[in-house]
N, C-alpha and C positions, 0 to 999 in steps of 0.2 A: 715343561715335564713331562707334556706327552712326546712335545719337539724331541729334549733329550733321548725318551725310551726309543722311540725311532730311530735315533744315530745307532743308540746301542745295539738294538737287532739287526739294524742293516748294513754292521761294520763300518758304516761312513770311516775314513779318515781326512781330516784336512789341508787341501793339499801350503808346501810352500813355495819359496824358491830355492834354487839349485845356489848351495854356498857358493861363494866368489870364486873360489879357487877353481872348486868343477867347471865356472864356469869358463875363466883364464884356459883351460887344461882343450874343454870342446871348442873355442876359437882357434886353441893353434890348432886344433885338426883341422879344425874347418879353412884354415889359412889353406895348408899345406893342401890339401884337396883343391882350393882354385888353384892352387900353384900348379901342380898337378895339369888338369884342365887349361890352361893357361898357355902350357907349354906345348901341346897337342892334342892330349888326351878325350878336351873336350868340343875341339869345332873352334873355328874364329868368334872374331866378335860383332861388332854389329857397323853403323856406316863412321862412326866416333870411334870404333874401338871398343867399348865398352861391351859389356857384357849382352846378351838378348835378352828377353821378356823370359822369365822362369831360369835362367840360369842358376839364381840361388838356391832354385829349390830341390834341383838335377844333382847340383854338387851336395847336399845333402843327402839325397838321396842315392849318387852313388859312392859317400860314405865307406869304404867297406868292413865290416864286421869284427875285423882283427882289433879294428882301430877306433870302432866304440868301445870294443872291449879293455882294453887302455886306457879309453876317457874311466869307464865305472871301474873301472881296479883303485882311481884313487878317489875315489869317489867315501864319505866313510858312511860304513856300513848302518845300519840297514835302508838310515833313510833317504839317502844321497840316490840311490841308483830304484827303490821306490818311487821315488819322483819321477827317474829318468826312464823307467818304464809306463808312466802314463802319460809323456809324448805322443806316441802310436803306438800301432801292433806291431813293424817292425823292432821298435825299442823295445818293447815290454818282451820279445820272444829273445833278443840276443841278454837281458838283463836275465832272464830264466834260467840263464843255462851258468849251471852251478860251476862247474869249474873257470870257467872265463872270473870270477868274482874271488874278492879275499874270505876263508871262512870268519862267521865272526864270532866273535864274543859266546859262549854261550849263555848271559846273563848281559839285561840291564844296569840291573846292582840288589839294591835290597831294598824291603822300608822295613820299617822301627815304629814302634810305638814308646816317646820319649817323653816326659812330664809335661815339660815346662811349654811345648808345643802342644798350640790347638787341634793341626792336623798329624799325622804322622809323617816326618821327614823321611826322604829318599837319599840313600848312599849313591852315586853314581860308580860304577865298576867298568865302566863301555864309552863312556865320553856322552851319553846324549841323558841329558837332566830329565829329570819327570818331576809330578807333582800336585799338588792337591788342591791349588790353591783357583780350582775352577768350580769345589765344592760348593753348597750356599748352606755353611755351617757358620754356627754365631761363634766366634771367636772367645767368648766367656763361659762355651759349654764343649767345644775340642767334641772328635767322634775316637776313637779306640783303634785300629785293626783286628780282624778275626779270622781273617782268611783271605788267601792267597793261591786259585791256583788259574793256570794259563795266560793271560791276559785283564783278569775281573780282580779287582779288592772286594772285600766285603767286610764296612765297618759299621761300629755301631756310635748313634747318636750316647752323649754324655746330658746330664742336667738333671739336677734334684726333681723338677717335675715328670724323670719318666723314669723314677721309681718304681715305677707300676706296670711300667707300660716297657717293650721291647722297642724300637725303632734302628733299622738295618736303611745302609745304601748300600750299591753295587752301582760300581762304577768302573771305566779303562782306563785310567790315564794317557794312556795312547793317544785314541779318539776323543780327552777330553769328556767324555758322554756319561751322565751318571740314570741312577732308575728307585728313589726311595721308595721302598718297599710300605703296606701294608702295616702301621703299627700291631703288635701284639702283646695281649694283657698278661702280667705275670704275676699276678697278685698269690700269694702265698707259691709260690713255685721258684723252683733254681732254675735259672740257662746253665745247661749242660755243654750243649752245644749247637756251632752255628756254624755249617760247612755250605760253598760251593758247590754246587754238583754241575761238569759242564756236558751239555748234552750238543744235539749234531747241527753244526754251523754257527748261527747265532744265538740257537735255544741254550736257557739255562736252568739248573732251579738252585732252590737254599733250604738247607735240610735243618732245622731248630730242633731241641730235644730238650722237654721241663721235666721233672723231677718234680714232685710233693714237697714240701718242707718240713709237713710230718703227715702225709699219708704217702703208700704208699704206689701211689699212681705213678703213671709218667703220660707227658704228653709227645706224639711225634706228630710235626707242623711239615708243611713241604710249600714252598711257594715256586710256578711255574710263570715264566716269561713270557708263555705263550697265552697263558690263560690269565695275569699279574693276580693271581688271586691265591691265597692258601686254603690247602686242605690236611684235615687234622682224621690223624687216629689214634684212642684212647688205649692206653695197656693199666693191667695191676701186677706189680712183683708180690714175692712171697712178702716182704719186707722192706722200709722207705730203704731209701738210696742214693748219700747225699757224695757222689764221688765230684772231684776236682778235675775242669776242666783241662787235657791234654794234646796232643798234636792228632791229627788226623790225618786217614787215607784215603781215597777211593777210586774204586777197582768194579769201573763200569757201573750198576747200577749200588753194589753194595757200598756202605762210610764205616769206617774203622775206625772207632774213638777209643784213644786208651789212656784212663785215666793219672791223672797228674799226681797221686797218688805214694807212699809210703811201698815199696813189696805191689803192690797191683796183682791181682791173679787169674783178670782177665780181660780182655778188651773188646766193648760195645760194637755190635754192631747190627746198623739198619735196613734193611729192604729197602730204597725208598721206592721201586715201582706197585712192593705188596705191601708196605707201609707197615713191618711189622722191626719188633727190637728183640736180640739173641744176644748171647755171648761167644767167647771164642776163647778158652782157658789157653794163658800163657805161655811156654816154654819153659821149660825150668833149664834160667845161668846159671842156677850154683853161684845165686851171691847177692846181695842188699842189691833193691832195685829202690830208685827213687831219684826222685825230679831232675831231669837234667842227664842222665848215665844211661838212660831208654828211647827209645825214638819208634815212630814206624812208617813202613813206606811203600812203596808196589814197586817191582821187577819190570823191565823191559815189556814181558810178554803179556805184564798182567795181574800177579798174586801180589798179594799183601807179605808182607816181607818186616821182619821187628830186629832192631839194632840194640847193640846191648853195648858200654862203652868199659873197659878194666884195664888194670895195671898190668901186668909193664906195657898200657896205651897199644891194647890189643882192641881191635875194632871185631866184635860177632855180632854175625848174619844167622836168620832164621827164615825160609820161606814156605807159606803154608802151601800144601799141596794137595791136600784133600781136607775137610773138616777134620778140625781137632789132631789134626796129622801136618804136626813141623820138621821141617828137615833144614838143619843144619851145616851150612856154609865154609867154607875154607879162614879160618881165623885171618885178618890183615895186620898186619903190625906197621901201629903209622908210627915211628918213630925213623925207619928208612926211608920213610917218605917225606918225610921232614930235612930237607937240604938248605943250606944256606942260600943258593939259588930260589928254590922257591919259598922259604917261611923267614927269610932272617936272617937273626938274631933270635928267632924262638927256638932254633937249630940247639941250641947251645944254653934252652933258660932249664932252669926246672918246673917239670910240668906233672901234673898226677894228675886221676881221671877219680882220683879218692877225697871227698870234703877233706877228711879229715888229716891227711897230707898237707893240708892249708897250713897245719895250727903244728904239727907234730916237725914236720922237714920243710918247712918255706918254700910248697911250689906252689904252683898257680895252675886254677884247676883247669881242664878239660871240661871240655859237657858239650850237647847237641846244642846247635841253634836253630835247625830246619833243614827241610830238604824237600827239593824239588822234582814233581814226580817228573816231568814233560824230560828234563833231561837225567834223573837221574842222579844228581848232584846231592851232599852231603856235605855240613855249613858246621862247622865249628865256632865253639866261644873258648879260646886259649889266650889267656893271660891279658884276656880284654881287646886281644885281637881276634878280627872274624879269618874264619880259616876255610878256604872248600876245597871239598874231594871228592872225583870222579871217580863215583865208583865200578864205572865199566872198564877206566884206564890207567885207574889210581893215582893221577893227577893230583896234584895239591899247589892251592896258589894260598898265598896271603893278601887282603885283600885291602881291609880298611882297619884302622885301631882305635877304640871311644878313649878320652882322654879327658872325660867327665866321672873323676872317680864319685862323685855324688851319685852318678846313676848307673848301674853294672846294667850291663845287657842283657836285654830277655829274649824272647824269640825273633826271628830274623820274619821276614816274607820275601824269599828272594823274587826278581821279577823275571822272565825267562826271557833271552830274542827269539822274534817271531819266528817260527820255520823258515829253513831258507834255499833254496833260494822263494823268494815271497809272493805266498800265491796272489796276483793282485788282480784277478777278477773277485775276489773275496774281501779285499782290502778298499779300493775306491773305484770310483764310478768312472767309467771308456772316456775318454775326448769323446766331445761333442763329433768333429770331425776323421775320428779314428776307421 
């Protein structure tokens, strides 16, 4: 466990081989370079007409940058380019040139909780398979995913023996590393929130909020990866509060939690630096709010935003400009964005954001499924399809279909692509002879 914790903090990535296709392309480039040198660009041979000692190394060094870029362009992002960047300093510099590499997908895919599975399955949308099989979890109990931010997942261990305590795991599927957090007692309390709070570099915190089941007390608990310990603060409300856990957004040291209740009136806000909790009144949406038709996120410049979807498939957005001051944004009509090229047969399907229209009009429901803070991407569930919407470019894309009618889709946990070009010095150890 200590070794795994160190891997998680250090940002270590396990190296692997280049794909066979990339090796073939690279070999072809080296042959071209050798032919050029033999034709007169690289000097004569030895006494027997063969290459002199060190000729191969000089050939690799003489390979021009544009030829290297042609090789790197043919690698599947991001893994192939990251591995090439570990070969030597020069290749690392070439790889880091963003214009010379294809734009990677914005997401690897998404995780979801699936009843029959002991571990949350991953749905790849960029050809990079990920999994949680490295976690030491009992198949008889399993885990559920409760938060995903950056490249870290927060999972809760299940099992009857854990009914009176909270056992959490933080893991990084890319690095196959995990940390098991010290267990928290929860007797007589309801777990309302468990959220990852990213920090500087490899540091992170985990926020847990507990509400008393019969008392107005609440607890704010914060785990720090630096101290490997929990801190706790206790407070009291005017009356007992029993909100249901909903989506969260992290803006700096602030964690905003939207209750998954009918017609919520506020967003709970926790200052993780001061360990205090307050309430932020919601804007007037002028419509009933219920689970699935409202969500929270944050803007590119770090402000809290609140989303609502209403008929006729309009996306409404408010931005928190100041405490208790919401500014409405221009509504976005989703129907014009749903073309056959982007969403396939969803284009002509009867869809509605109102639950009642499923019965009265035979419509398929449209609801929120998730939000990726790193890329400002909303995820919808439309007629059992997962559909993404880039709210900066308004590009919509149909990603995946759930064909298990017995288990409808719940919340999604998108796993965003690494920053591009990759920050190689943070992702892997330098080669010994670099």
